[in-house]
C-alpha positions in Angstrom: 19.1 -43.4 127.9 18.1 -39.9 128.7 15.8 -38.3 126.7 16.5 -34.6 126.2 16.3 -31.7 123.5 16.9 -28.1 123.1 15.1 -25.6 121.3 15.8 -22.0 120.1 13.1 -19.8 118.8 13.7 -16.2 117.5 11.0 -14.0 115.9 10.6 -10.2 115.7 8.4 -10.6 118.6 10.3 -13.3 121.1 13.6 -15.0 121.7 13.3 -18.2 123.5 15.9 -20.3 124.8 14.6 -23.9 126.0 16.1 -27.2 127.4 13.9 -30.2 128.4 14.9 -33.5 129.8 12.2 -35.9 130.1 14.1 -38.3 132.5 14.8 -35.5 134.8 14.1 -34.9 138.5 12.0 -31.7 138.3 14.6 -29.2 138.4 13.2 -26.0 136.7 14.6 -22.7 136.0 12.2 -20.3 134.1 12.0 -16.6 133.4 9.7 -14.9 131.0 9.0 -11.8 132.4 5.6 -13.1 133.4 5.6 -14.2 137.0 2.5 -16.0 137.0 3.4 -17.8 133.6 6.9 -18.7 135.4 5.2 -20.3 138.1 2.9 -22.5 136.0 5.7 -23.5 133.8 7.7 -24.3 136.9 4.5 -26.6 138.4 4.8 -28.4 134.7 8.3 -29.1 134.9 8.2 -30.1 138.8 5.1 -32.4 138.6 6.1 -34.3 135.2 9.4 -34.8 136.6 11.0 -32.9 134.0 14.3 -30.8 134.0 13.3 -27.6 132.3 15.3 -24.5 131.6 13.2 -21.7 130.0 14.2 -18.3 129.1 12.1 -15.8 127.1 12.7 -12.4 126.0 9.3 -11.0 124.6 7.4 -7.9 123.7 5.2 -8.4 126.9 4.9 -4.5 127.1 2.6 -4.8 124.3 1.1 -8.2 125.1 1.8 -11.4 126.7 0.3 -13.3 124.0 3.4 -14.1 121.9 5.6 -15.1 124.7 3.1 -17.5 126.1 2.4 -19.1 122.5 6.1 -19.0 121.6 7.1 -20.8 124.7 4.4 -23.4 124.0 5.7 -24.0 120.6 9.2 -24.3 121.7 8.4 -26.6 124.5 6.3 -28.7 122.3 8.9 -29.1 119.8 11.7 -30.0 122.2 9.2 -32.4 123.9 8.5 -34.1 120.8 12.2 -34.3 119.7 13.2 -35.8 123.3 10.6 -38.5 122.9 12.0 -39.7 119.6 10.1 -42.8 118.2 8.1 -43.2 121.5 9.3 -47.0 121.5 8.0 -48.5 124.9 6.0 -45.5 126.1 2.5 -45.8 128.0 1.2 -43.4 125.5 -2.0 -42.6 127.1 -2.7 -41.2 130.4 -5.4 -39.5 132.4 -5.1 -37.6 135.6 -7.7 -35.6 137.7 -6.0 -32.9 140.0 -7.8 -30.6 143.0 -6.4 -27.6 144.0 -8.8 -26.5 147.0 -12.3 -26.1 145.4 -10.9 -26.5 141.8 -10.6 -29.8 140.2 -9.3 -30.5 136.5 -9.2 -33.3 134.5 -6.7 -34.1 131.6 -6.6 -37.0 129.1 -3.8 -37.1 126.7 -2.2 -39.5 123.9 1.1 -39.2 122.7 -0.7 -40.0 119.3 1.6 -38.2 116.6 -2.1 -36.3 115.6 -2.3 -32.8 117.3 -5.5 -32.0 118.8 -6.4 -29.8 122.0 -9.8 -29.9 123.5 -10.1 -27.1 126.2 -12.8 -26.8 128.1 -11.6 -24.4 131.3 -13.7 -21.5 132.0 -12.4 -19.5 135.0 -14.2 -16.5 136.2 -12.2 -14.6 133.8 -10.5 -12.0 136.1 -6.8 -11.4 135.3 -4.4 -13.0 137.8 -2.6 -10.2 139.8 0.9 -9.7 139.2 3.6 -7.5 137.6 2.2 -7.7 134.8 -1.0 -9.1 135.5 -1.6 -12.6 133.7 -4.7 -13.0 131.4 -5.8 -16.6 131.9 -7.3 -17.0 128.5 -3.8 -17.1 127.1 -3.4 -20.7 128.9 -5.5 -22.0 125.9 -3.0 -20.6 123.5 -0.4 -22.2 125.5 -1.7 -25.4 125.5 -2.9 -25.4 121.8 0.8 -24.3 120.8 2.3 -27.0 122.8 0.0 -29.9 121.7 0.2 -29.0 117.9 4.0 -28.5 118.3 4.5 -31.9 120.0 2.0 -33.6 118.0 -0.1 -34.8 121.0 -3.8 -35.1 121.5 -4.8 -33.3 124.8 -8.1 -32.8 126.6 -8.5 -30.4 129.5 -11.8 -30.0 131.3 -12.6 -28.0 134.4 -14.8 -30.2 136.9 -15.3 -27.4 139.1 -13.9 -24.4 140.4 -14.2 -20.7 141.4 -11.0 -19.2 142.1 -9.0 -18.6 138.6 -5.5 -19.4 140.0 -6.4 -22.5 141.5 -8.3 -23.6 138.2 -5.2 -22.7 136.0 -2.7 -24.2 138.5 -4.5 -27.5 138.7 -4.8 -27.6 134.9 -1.0 -27.4 134.6 -0.3 -29.8 137.6 -3.0 -32.5 136.0 -1.2 -32.1 132.6 2.2 -32.4 134.2 1.2 -35.5 136.0 -0.5 -37.1 132.9 2.6 -36.5 130.8 4.7 -38.1 133.5 2.7 -41.1 133.1 2.5 -41.1 129.5 6.2 -41.1 128.7 7.0 -43.9 131.2 9.1 -46.5 129.6 7.0 -49.8 130.0 8.7 -52.2 127.9 10.1 -52.2 124.2 7.0 -52.5 122.4 5.7 -49.3 120.2 2.2 -48.9 121.4 0.5 -48.4 117.8 -0.9 -50.8 115.3 0.5 -48.5 112.6 4.0 -49.1 113.6 4.7 -45.6 114.4 3.4 -42.6 116.6 
């Protein structure tokens, strides 16, 4: 059975059309008007092996915040729906991913309890592009995603100097942890409560 879902989110600030197939092969199409963010979402889909289509039209002439957050909300909602009752999933996963001098550790739980611990502290400069991308927005993306998906997510920077490398390592680490956590290991629901 293929686990997939679609989401549309329309506000006065953004319009998001999104589809995710958790059991995909890493085929990604993304267009948000933010080239660096598109690159990060592509990394997420590719390394999680999710088929992912994301289109967002947002008020990026004002600020990228609404686009980044709303994509996180829509992706989290779709991901949660695609997983269904989570029967048989591994549930827990952790991953440390390097990118040159940077290394980021991710620990997650498909718990049904939304929580984000974000300890990523890049040097702070915007990432060049048209428009430039503020790396602080990544925390907003992960908070929106974790809350909407109902997962516990910890991201910790072990080391790093280059902002691009730090952020990309974080997206790849979450992707690989998601890939491991959604894997169907058996037919047992991994919770003593009987629900996740």
